[in-house]
N, C-alpha and C positions, 0 to 999 in steps of 0.2 A: 872710404869707400865713393869719398870726394871724385878720385881719377877714375873709378869704376872699381869693381869686385874682385878682389883673389881668394880661391878657393885652393884648399891646398886637399888630395885624396892622397887615404894612404891604405898602400894594395893597390896602387897605381897601376900596375902588373897585370892586375886580375882580368879574365875575358870579359867581366861585364861592363868595362871604359866604355868603348863604344855604347856600349845603352848609355849610361851616363852624358857623354860627350853630343848625342843626338837630344836627348832633353835639353842640356843646355843650348845648343844653336836653336831647337824650336821656341826657347824662350828668351830669348837673348834680347826684344823688345822691353822684358819686364826685368832682366838681370844684367845690365851690362858689363860680362863680364873682359878681365881689362891679363886678366891672367889666372895659368890654371897650375898646379904644379902637380906630377906626380910624381909619391913615395912609396920605394920597397928597401927589402930588402939585399943582400946580396948574393941569396941563393936567387931572387927571383931579376937579377938584371938583365937576362936577355928576353924572359917576357916582357921589362918594361922597358925597353928599347923598342924589341917589337910592337907591340900598344899603343905605346907614348910616338912614332913617326906615324902611324895609323892617327891615334887620336886627332895630329896635326896636319894629315890632310881630311880630314874630315873638316876642320878649321876653314883649311885653304879651301876648300870646294864651296866653302858656304862664303858669306858677305862679310864678314864679319873678320877680323883682323883681331885674332887672340893667340897669343902664344903660350906654347906647351913646355913647361919645362921637366927635365927628368931627373931624379937626385935621388941620392940612397940615403943623406940625410936631411931626417926628418926637421932638423932646429931648424935647416936654414928654410925648410919648404911652410914651418909652421910663423915663421917670423912676419907678423903684421898681418895674417892671414884675416878673413872676415868670415870664411867662414871651411869646418873641415868635414872631410866624410871618410867613413871609415868604413872599408871591405874587406879587408884582409884574415889571411887564416893561417894561424901560429903551424909550425908544421906542414905545410901545403896538403896537398891532397895522399899526400903518401898518409898524413896522419889523421884524415878521415875511414882512410881503407881500412888500418888497424884499430881504429874505431868501432868498423861495422864488422870485421874478420875473429877478431879477437871474441867480442860478445857470440855473435853467431858458430862456433865451433863450441862453445857451451849450451846450444841450444834458446841461445836471447838474442832478440831485437837490438842491434847496434843500424842507428839511427845517427843524420847527421846533427839535430836537435832533441832528441828525443831520446830516452832512455840511459842506459849507460855510455853510448857513446855522445850523447847531445852533454851529458855532465863532465865529459872529461875535457870536450873541444869547451866550455865553458869555465875549465881550471887551466887550460891552457890560455885561452884568450883574456880573460878577465886582470891580470897581473899587465898585460901590455895593454889594455886600456887605458887602465890608471896610471900606466908611465906618460902614456900621452896626452892626459890631462893633467898633468903636473906640468910638462913641458907647455903647456897649454894657458897654466899662468902665470907661467915667467912670460913665453914670446907673443902670445895675440890672448890676454884675458875678458877683449869682449866678441871672443869669435864665438860662433855658433856650434856646436856639434852634431853633427846629422850622422847616425849609426845606421847599418845595414848589415855589420857582423855576425853572423851567428856566434851563440843563440840570444837573438838582437835583442829579444823582454831581457834575461839575464844579463847583461851589458849593461845595456841603459842602467838597471835597475842598480849597478853595480857604482858607476859612474856617479848615481845621486846621492846613492848610500854611502859609501864608503871616498867617491871621489869628491865629494861635496861642492860638487858642479850643476847650474840646477838646468845652464842654456847648452839641453842635451833635449835632442829627440831621435828615438829609436824608431825604425822603419822596414819596412816587410811590403811583398810583393802581393801578399796570398789575398787580404782585404781588395786591393786595386783589380786583380782577376774578376774576383766575386760582381763587383761593381761593373766592369767589362762587359761579361757574360751573360748575366742576367736578366739583363733589358734586353737582350738581344733577346733571350728565349720568351719575353714577353710581349716581344716586338715593339718596346715603346726606346724613348731615348733614356740615356742615366737620368736629365733632368725630369722625366717626371717619375720617378722613384726619389723617397727619400730613407735613407740609409741610419740604420744605428747599431754599430757592434760594439761588445763588451765581452771581456775577460785577460788572458794573457795572450803576449805574442805566438802564436801555432797551436791557439789553443782558447778561441773566441767562439763567440755564436751571432748570426744576426738577425733584425728584423728588418721589413721592408715592407715603407707605406707607398701607395700614389697618392699623389697629390693633390686628388679632391675629397683626401681624408681616409681611403680606404685600404684597406690590409692587402698586401700585397704579398705575406711571407709565403703562404697557403699556397696561393698559386703558382710562385717559385717552384717549393716542392713538391707539386704537382708534376713540372715540368721536370724535374728531374729525375724521375722517373722514364722518362719519354725522351732526351736528348742530352747532346753533351754540355756538363754539366763541368765545365771550366776548369777541373783541378790540372794541381800545375804538373809540370812534367813527372817530376819525382816522386808520384805519389800515385801507388799500384790502387786502381779503380775499383775498389769493393763496395756497393753501395749500403747504403744507411737504411737501417732498418726502419721501413717506413713507417709501420706504428708506433717508432720510437717521436719522427720529426715530426709526425701530428700531434701527439702529444705533449714535446718540447713547445711548439709551434713557435719554433725559431729555428733557425740555418745554422749546423755547427760548420766549422772551417776543415778544409778538407785532411787536417793531420789528427782531429778527432778519431780518424777511422783505426788510429792506432791504437786508440783507449775503444770503443764501441765495436770493432770489430780486433781487438789484438789476436785473434785465434788465427783468421785468414790471414791476415795482415805477416803476421810472425812468419806462416809458414810458405808464403809467397815471398818474402826475404831469403828464407832458408835454402825454398827452392833457386832463387838467384845467386847467394853465395856458392850451392854447389853446381852450378853451370854458367850463363854466362857472367857468372861476379856482380857482386856488391854492387851498389848505388856509385860510390864513388868510384869504380875503375871503370865505370860505366859514362861518368861525367869524366877523368880522365881522358878515357878516349875522346869523345866528343872535341872535349879544350885541346889536343892535339891537335885534330881537326882544325880545329877555330885558328888555331895559332899559324898553321900551315897557310891559312886563307889569308891571318892579318899580314901576314910577311909579303906577300903582291905592293910591290909599289902602285899599282892603280886601282886598288880597294881607297875609296873614300867614303864610303858609305857602312849603317852595320849592316853586316852581312845574316840571312833572314836564317842559319844554322845555328844563332846566336839563342832562337824561341825553346831550342832543346835542353838548354841549359838547365832550366828549371827558374831563373832569375827575370824571366818576360815581365814587359814593365815596371821596371826594378826602377831608372828614369823617371815615369811618372808620379814614383810616388816621391825620391829624390831631389828632383828639379824643383817640382813643384811645390816643395816644402819650404826650399830654399828661398825660390821667389816670391812665397806669400809672404814669409818673412822681413825680406829684404822690400819689398811693395807694400807691407803692413797688408795683405790681399783680405784678412781672415775667410780662406776656403777650408772647406770644409775637409778633411785627409784623417787618416786610421793611422794613427799615433799609438807610437810608447812611451808614456810620460805620467808624471805624477798621479795620483788616482784624482785625490781633493773631493772625493765623496762621489764621482759618477757611478759609481761601482761602491754601491755602501758593504755589500758583503766582504768587504778588503779591508784593509787597513788605509788613511785618508793618504798615508805619506810612502807609502810601496808604488811600485809603477806596475801600470796597465796599458793593454792595448785596447783603444774606446776610440771613435770617434772626436774630434775635435774641428776648432774653429784653427785654425793656423797664420800669427801676424807676426807684427813687431816683436809684441811680449811671448813669442813661442806660443804652445797650445793650451788650448781653451778648453777644458773637456767636459764632454756634453751627457750630463744625466741619464744613467740606464736603467735605475730602479735597482729592487733587489730582484734575485734570481730565484727560483722554485729549489724547495728542496734536492732536487740533483745534481742540478747543475750548480749549487750553491759547492755544495759538498765535493763535488769533483773540482772546480776552484780554490776553494781553500787548504785541500790538499795540494795541487798544484803549483799556489804559491807559497806554501810552505819549505815544499821540496825545494824549491828555485833557492829563497833567502838561505836556505842549509849548504846548498850548492855554492852561493855567492861566498858565503861566509867561509866553506873548506876554504876556496882558490883566494881568499883573499889570507886566512889564516897559516895554511900551508899544515892543519892537522889533519892526519889520516882519521881518528874518532869521527870530527864531523864527515868527513867522505862517507865515511860509513852508516852513520846516518844517512845523510843523503840516498844512498845505496836503498838504505831499503824502506825509505817512506817513498820512493819513484814509483809509481804502479806499473811498470813494465820492467821491472828487476824483480827476480825471483828471490825473493830475502833467503838468507839462509849461506853456506858453505859457499856454494858452486857462486851464488854473487860475490863471496868477497873473491874467492879466486879468480873470478874473474877482473874485479876490478887492480887486484895484488899483478892482476900480469896486465892489464893498463898501465899503471905505474910505470913496472921496467918500461914497457914499450916506448912509453913516451919521457922516460927519464930526462931527456936531452931540453924540454920542453917545460918542465914540473920544477926547476929551481927552490918553490917554493916547500915542496914536499923533498928537498934533500936527506932530512934526518929520515924519515918515516922510507923514504925509498933504499938508504942505506941501511935501514935495518933488514926489510925485505929481503934485500941481498948478503945480505949478513943471514939469515935463514935459509937460503939458498931458494930462493921464490926467482926463478924463471919464467917465461915465454914457452908454452907446452911445443916439446919440438914438433906437434906433429902443426902447429900455426904457428911457430916460427917458417919452416919447411915452406908451407902455404903462403903467409906473408912475401918472404923472399923470391916465390916464384909469380908472385900479382905486383910488387912496387918496380913495375918497368920503364916507366916516363920519368923523362927529368922532371 
């Protein structure tokens, strides 16, 4: 890094890339970047060109001389990289639409990181991240992997457990959003509060204290029922039951609504499925509009519309993490990392999402302590569901995948669950080579995506 930092971003054609550039530009005095390589696949070539040119305009408008390289050659980008960031989506948004619409047809939740859709996103993503890790072992063995690809916690777990790569940190913007909005609710600055997070990606709780030692958690809970609660744009706002939060004396993350208010969240998801379209369809429209903006040769800054995409403040998590490792800043950041006893209700070697101090040695988890029985029960079920899902993704074993479906709280177990799983296997055949034998058997048995579902998908996979 003597001559500056080389960063490789896999999934560089993502609409999030301008968010990342903004974060790097803001921190250039802490992180002297030499070059940034944006990598994508053939199917993402056009978007890579559009967003890459805009990224270069952003740097050209800054005081810094940084070169953006665009390539479809991952090895070229990874060679001698200091940091590798991942933000890719296997199968693009069309795959997410299938994840959402096929379960919805059968009355189940299909969501990017939860339920049946979340597991299939893991099945598609984990083999690719493990291939990337093998490339990194050859081409940039000293690099840090900073992952934002969903499901972020499971992807990070797979890198540690099966990739045998410890220089990895998983990130999410949800904790950042909580720490941006909650101080405003209380009329204080973020630095006036002390945060402690514990759990899993998209399944954590947090406590908050004032610097003088008083508890702030219950004050925030009071405000949650009076003001904007800082939810990401992609989560329908059904209020938590106040009595439940008062009993746990912690603040659940927004995604807990899928579990604490499953009935209402499912009803809303099914209503969207039948009317305006699932979240992925809405995002696809937003992305279409964003890329039209990105084409403007005069646009040299992140447009406000990117906030609608659901990934607000991504750069604050990703860029601050990289700057903290590079400068040994020991910044407190919420990350997915190895537990090492921070959450004693889970094994020390598994990945959890916790508050950590991030520096040159990576993330040092802050101990949270044991959870109460209700939260402990949820956490242990969810972590074991993740572990079974990851095992299925790595081994391509059909029975293991069925076990994951059976243990997932958002999948109604039985014949319908198996039907949903089988149809998702057929629908995603192109991106699930590890399940080749299982999919061939299903096809031999005559399993297909239901005609009504197939027709619905054909009608909604509209933008390239």
